[in-house]
C-alpha positions, 0 to 999 in steps of 0.5 A, spaced: 463 018 630 457 013 631 458 015 639 459 022 637 452 022 633 449 018 639 451 024 644 448 029 639 442 026 638 441 026 646 443 033 647 438 035 641 432 031 645 434 035 651 434 041 648 427 040 644 425 038 651 427 044 654 428 049 649 428 055 654 434 052 657 442 052 655 442 045 653 443 048 646 450 050 648 453 042 648 449 041 642 452 046 638 459 044 641 458 037 639 456 039 632 462 043 631 466 037 633 463 033 628 464 038 623 457 040 622 459 047 623 453 051 619 448 046 623 451 049 630 451 056 627 443 055 626 443 052 633 447 058 636 443 063 633 436 060 636 439 059 643 443 066 643 436 069 642 434 067 649 441 067 652 445 073 649 449 074 655 451 066 655 459 066 655 459 059 654 455 060 648 459 066 645 465 062 646 462 056 642 460 061 637 467 064 636 470 057 636 465 055 630 466 061 626 473 060 626 472 052 624 468 054 618 473 059 616 470 066 618 476 068 622 474 076 623 467 074 625 470 069 630 474 075 633 468 079 633 464 074 637 470 073 642 470 080 643 463 079 646 466 074 650 471 078 653 466 084 655 463 079 660 469 075 662 476 079 660 480 073 662 476 068 658 482 064 655 478 062 649 476 069 648 483 072 649 486 066 644 481 068 638 482 075 639 490 074 639 490 070 633 486 075 629 491 080 631 496 076 629 493 075 622 492 082 621 499 083 622 498 087 629 504 084 633 503 089 639 496 087 640 497 080 639 503 080 644 499 083 649 493 078 649 498 072 649 502 075 655 496 075 658 494 068 656 501 066 659 500 070 665 494 066 666 496 059 664 504 060 665 505 052 664 502 052 657 508 051 652 504 052 646 502 059 648 509 061 651 512 058 644 507 063 640 509 069 645 516 068 643 515 067 636 511 074 636 516 077 640 522 075 635 518 078 629 517 084 633 524 085 634 526 083 627 521 089 625 524 094 630 531 092 627 529 093 620 525 099 622 532 102 624 536 099 618 531 103 614 534 109 616 541 110 613 544 117 616 537 120 617 535 118 610 528 115 610 526 110 605 520 107 602 521 100 606 520 104 613 513 106 610 512 099 608 513 097 615 509 103 618 503 100 614 504 093 616 504 095 623 497 099 622 501 106 622 498 108 616 498 116 618 505 115 620 507 112 613 503 117 609 507 123 613 513 119 611 511 118 604 509 126 603 516 128 606 519 123 601 515 126 595 518 133 597 525 130 596 524 126 590 518 129 586 520 124 580 520 118 584 514 114 581 514 109 586 513 114 592 507 117 588 504 110 587 504 108 594 502 115 597 496 115 592 494 108 595 494 110 602 490 116 600 485 112 597 484 108 603 482 114 607 485 121 610 486 125 616 480 130 616 477 127 622 483 128 626 482 131 633 484 138 634 491 138 637 492 131 635 499 130 631 497 126 624 502 120 626 499 119 633 497 112 635 490 112 638 491 109 645 490 101 646 484 102 650 480 107 646 482 102 640 479 096 643 473 100 645 472 102 638 473 094 636 468 092 641 463 097 638 464 094 631 463 087 634 457 088 637 454 092 631 456 086 626 454 081 631 447 084 631 447 084 623 450 077 623 444 074 627 439 078 623 442 075 616 441 068 619 434 070 621 432 073 614 435 067 611 431 062 615 424 066 614 426 066 606 428 058 606 423 054 603 
């Protein structure tokens, strides 16, 4: 730890001597390694104001946010990394982990497949990809088992929700309610989905259960990530201004 603290002091002196440089990146990364994540975020906020497109800084930001337990924000920063470097390994892994955390197996598998293509000898990524594929196969098998002689069950609706297909789940539950008007469980689940949103914004000609193209979904996620990143920067700036 003493050696790490010494390296941090050296990096800080280099950055203070040249505040317009990118010396803040190794300083922030060392602070992250030392478990001083909040300090690293302050350094990154300052440095990214001058170098907003620095991929190495964005990678360090994503890793630091993940280290302090802010997984969703880490994924947002990782999406910014991928905007500048589509095959960045750290960015792909962080986004894939967020997809896996949200239960989006299809997106997670896609990102891990790309990682496996880029580094075919990495055993860890190969093992994660294998596990995700097994989970996806099990979910597909369960989905098939949920249909007995063409009879859809509430279990199938649960699977649709878990996979992010809320419109398909809503359509299925609506059909089930017509078949079982006195079933309180179907009513409860349909009401829960209704409270989460409706389909009034569905484009003309688009089926209610249609799934958005992956490219469109990623573009929307990148736009949200940019907006949330800007909000994150502004929040830190305001906090620093009001601090005593």
